[in-house]
C-alpha positions as CSV (number, residue, x, y, z in Angstrom):
1,M,-16.3,2.7,8.5
2,S,-17.5,6.0,9.8
3,E,-15.5,9.0,11.0
4,R,-15.7,10.6,14.4
5,I,-13.5,13.3,16.0
6,L,-11.8,12.8,19.4
7,P,-11.6,16.3,20.9
8,G,-8.5,17.6,22.5
9,E,-5.1,19.0,21.4
10,P,-4.8,18.2,18.6
11,P,-8.2,16.7,17.6
12,V,-7.9,13.2,16.3
13,T,-9.9,11.6,13.6
14,L,-11.2,8.1,14.6
15,F,-12.4,5.5,12.1
16,L,-15.1,3.4,13.7
17,R,-15.3,-0.1,12.3
18,R,-17.9,-2.6,13.4
19,S,-16.8,-6.2,13.2
20,A,-18.6,-9.5,13.7
21,R,-15.4,-11.0,15.1
22,A,-14.8,-8.2,17.6
23,R,-15.6,-9.1,21.2
24,R,-14.4,-5.9,22.8
25,F,-13.2,-2.4,21.8
26,A,-9.8,-2.2,20.3
27,L,-7.7,0.7,19.1
28,R,-5.1,0.5,16.3
29,V,-2.8,3.3,15.1
30,S,-1.3,2.5,11.7
31,R,2.5,2.8,11.6
32,L,2.1,3.5,7.9
33,D,0.0,6.6,7.9
34,G,-1.2,7.2,11.4
35,Q,-4.8,6.3,10.8
36,V,-6.6,5.6,14.1
37,T,-9.1,2.7,13.9
38,L,-11.5,1.8,16.7
39,S,-12.9,-1.7,16.3
40,M,-16.2,-2.5,18.0
41,P,-18.6,-5.4,18.3
42,L,-21.7,-5.2,16.0
43,G,-24.1,-4.6,18.9
44,A,-22.0,-2.2,20.9
45,A,-23.2,1.4,21.4
46,E,-21.2,4.1,19.7
47,T,-21.3,6.2,22.9
48,E,-19.5,3.5,24.8
49,A,-16.9,3.1,22.0
50,L,-16.2,6.9,22.0
51,A,-15.9,6.8,25.8
52,F,-13.4,4.0,25.5
53,A,-11.4,6.2,23.0
54,R,-11.5,9.2,25.3
55,A,-10.1,7.1,28.1
56,K,-7.2,6.0,25.8
57,A,-6.6,9.5,24.4
58,G,-3.1,9.8,26.0
59,W,-2.1,6.5,24.5
60,I,-3.5,7.5,21.1
61,R,-1.6,10.8,20.9
62,G,1.6,9.1,22.1
63,A,1.3,6.5,19.4
64,L,0.7,9.2,16.8
65,A,3.7,11.2,18.0
66,A,5.9,8.1,17.5
67,T,4.6,7.5,14.0
68,P,7.0,8.8,11.3
69,P,5.4,11.7,9.4
70,R,4.1,11.3,5.8
71,T,5.6,13.6,3.3
72,G,4.3,14.5,-0.2
73,P,6.2,14.9,-3.4
74,A,7.9,18.3,-4.0
75,F,10.2,19.8,-6.5
76,G,13.8,19.1,-5.5
77,A,12.8,16.1,-3.3
78,S,13.7,12.5,-4.0
79,L,11.2,9.8,-4.9
80,P,11.9,6.0,-5.2
81,F,11.1,4.5,-8.6
82,E,12.0,0.9,-9.3
83,G,14.4,0.9,-6.4
84,R,16.2,4.1,-7.6
85,S,16.1,7.5,-5.9
86,L,15.0,10.1,-8.5
87,T,15.0,13.8,-7.9
88,I,11.7,15.5,-8.8
89,T,12.7,18.2,-11.3
90,A,10.7,20.9,-13.0
91,A,11.3,20.7,-16.8
92,A,9.9,21.7,-20.2
93,V,8.1,18.5,-20.7
94,R,4.4,17.7,-21.4
95,T,4.2,14.6,-19.3
96,V,6.0,13.1,-16.3
97,R,9.0,10.9,-17.4
98,V,12.3,9.6,-16.1
99,A,15.6,11.0,-17.4
100,G,18.7,9.6,-15.8
101,E,18.5,10.2,-12.1
102,A,15.6,12.8,-12.4
103,L,11.9,12.5,-12.6
104,L,10.9,15.3,-14.9
105,V,7.6,17.0,-14.3
106,P,6.1,20.0,-16.2
107,A,7.4,23.2,-14.7
108,G,5.0,25.0,-12.4
109,A,2.7,21.9,-12.5
110,D,-0.4,22.1,-10.3
111,R,-1.6,18.9,-8.7
112,L,2.1,17.7,-8.5
113,A,1.3,14.7,-6.4
114,A,-1.6,13.6,-8.6
115,R,0.5,13.9,-11.7
116,I,3.3,11.8,-10.3
117,A,0.8,9.2,-8.9
118,A,-0.7,8.8,-12.3
119,F,2.7,8.2,-13.8
120,L,3.5,5.6,-11.1
121,K,0.2,3.8,-11.6
122,L,0.7,3.5,-15.3
123,A,4.2,2.2,-14.9
124,A,3.0,-0.2,-12.2
125,R,0.3,-1.6,-14.4
126,Q,2.7,-2.2,-17.3
127,R,5.3,-4.0,-15.1
128,L,2.7,-6.0,-13.1
129,Q,0.8,-7.1,-16.2
130,E,4.1,-8.3,-17.8
131,A,5.3,-10.1,-14.7
132,S,1.9,-11.7,-14.0
133,A,1.5,-12.9,-17.6
134,R,5.0,-14.4,-17.5
135,H,4.4,-16.3,-14.3
136,A,0.9,-17.4,-15.3
137,A,2.2,-18.9,-18.5
138,A,4.8,-20.8,-16.5
139,V,2.1,-22.5,-14.4
140,G,-0.4,-22.9,-17.2
141,R,-3.1,-20.7,-15.8
142,S,-5.0,-17.7,-17.1
143,I,-5.6,-14.3,-15.4
144,R,-9.1,-12.9,-15.6
145,Q,-8.3,-9.4,-14.5
146,I,-5.6,-7.3,-12.9
147,S,-6.5,-4.2,-10.8
148,L,-4.4,-1.7,-8.9
149,R,-5.3,-0.2,-5.5
150,D,-3.5,1.8,-2.8
151,T,-3.9,-0.9,0.0
152,R,-2.2,-0.6,3.3
153,S,-2.6,-4.1,4.6
154,R,-1.4,-6.2,1.7
155,W,0.7,-5.9,-1.5
156,G,-1.5,-8.2,-3.6
157,S,-4.3,-10.6,-3.5
158,C,-5.9,-13.3,-5.7
159,T,-9.4,-14.6,-6.0
160,A,-10.5,-18.1,-6.9
161,D,-11.8,-16.9,-10.3
162,G,-8.5,-15.5,-11.4
163,R,-8.7,-11.8,-10.4
164,L,-5.4,-10.3,-9.2
165,M,-5.1,-7.1,-7.2
166,Y,-1.8,-5.3,-6.5
167,S,-0.7,-2.2,-4.7
168,W,0.6,0.3,-7.3
169,R,3.2,1.4,-4.8
170,L,5.2,-1.7,-5.8
171,I,6.6,0.3,-8.7
172,M,8.7,2.2,-6.2
173,A,10.4,-1.0,-4.9
174,P,13.3,-2.7,-6.7
175,P,12.1,-4.7,-9.7
176,P,12.8,-8.1,-8.1
177,V,10.5,-7.2,-5.3
178,L,7.6,-6.4,-7.7
179,D,8.4,-9.6,-9.5
180,Y,8.2,-11.6,-6.3
181,V,4.8,-10.2,-5.4
182,A,3.5,-11.1,-8.9
183,A,4.9,-14.6,-8.6
184,H,3.3,-14.9,-5.1
185,E,-0.2,-13.9,-6.3
186,V,0.0,-16.0,-9.5
187,A,1.0,-19.1,-7.4
188,H,-2.4,-18.6,-5.7
189,L,-4.0,-19.4,-9.0
190,V,-2.8,-22.9,-8.4
191,E,-2.7,-23.1,-4.6
192,M,-5.3,-20.9,-2.8
193,N,-3.4,-21.2,0.5
194,H,0.1,-20.8,2.0
195,S,0.8,-24.6,2.2
196,P,4.3,-26.1,1.5
197,A,3.0,-26.8,-2.0
198,F,2.3,-23.1,-2.5
199,W,5.8,-22.0,-1.3
200,A,7.4,-24.7,-3.4
201,L,5.6,-23.2,-6.5
202,V,6.7,-19.7,-5.6
203,A,10.3,-21.0,-5.3
204,R,10.0,-22.6,-8.7
205,L,8.7,-19.4,-10.3
206,L,11.2,-17.2,-8.5
207,P,14.2,-19.1,-6.9
208,G,15.8,-17.3,-4.0
209,H,12.8,-15.0,-3.3
210,A,13.6,-14.8,0.5
211,A,15.5,-11.5,-0.1
212,E,12.6,-9.9,-1.8
213,R,10.2,-10.9,1.1
214,Q,12.7,-9.5,3.6
215,W,12.9,-6.2,1.6
216,L,9.2,-5.7,1.9
217,R,9.2,-6.4,5.6
218,R,12.1,-3.9,6.2
219,H,11.2,-1.2,3.8
220,G,7.6,-1.6,2.7
221,A,6.4,1.0,5.3
222,M,8.6,3.6,3.7
223,L,6.7,3.4,0.5
224,H,3.4,4.1,2.3
225,R,4.8,7.2,4.0
226,I,4.8,9.1,0.7
227,D,1.6,11.0,0.6
228,F,0.0,11.3,-2.8
229,G,-3.4,12.4,-1.4
230,P,-6.2,10.9,0.6
231,A,-6.8,7.1,0.2
232,P,-10.3,5.8,0.2
233,V,-11.6,5.1,3.7
234,G,-11.4,1.4,4.6
235,Q,-8.3,0.5,2.6
């Protein structure tokens, strides 16, 4: 994707995405972080796409105004971790760690958001590796690789050759929710679809998982509204 600026008050950054499936221009404002994406057919002229965006400028700014703001970590603020609300607290520690209901961070720490994000990613990798290995053993399959990303569109994915990808933001959700996503992706090692057989396998790995699916639908966007810094374009 490429970036362009829609002039006006305030200026708006547009992400232009060419798509072989697009038959017309289409605008989308993410309810997670307010990213404005303009999809366009492969052969369309960029000048026409930008003219389309200018004609929809009022709608774009209205949608942005209705999008809940993203907020970054700050001392004294709360942060979800494994379903608990922890208070970010300056302390005489060398590394970020949990103590009771507090998330202790070195006092006067620079790059506060980056430090906390690194802590969350490490914890997410540990929990997701454990959950994935446990579920993979239950279905008799092996995992080739586990990677973490900060994806907006999905919480996890699985490739035919056994590579699993997860959003590290799952560590902020309650542990059963993280476990459900791991079971879901591991089930794809057996069924690369969402057939009744797939859902039966998920139910065998994690009985009563409907509550965890519902939690993600209701509260997943909240996890994306915590701003740890810029995400790679196109995620």
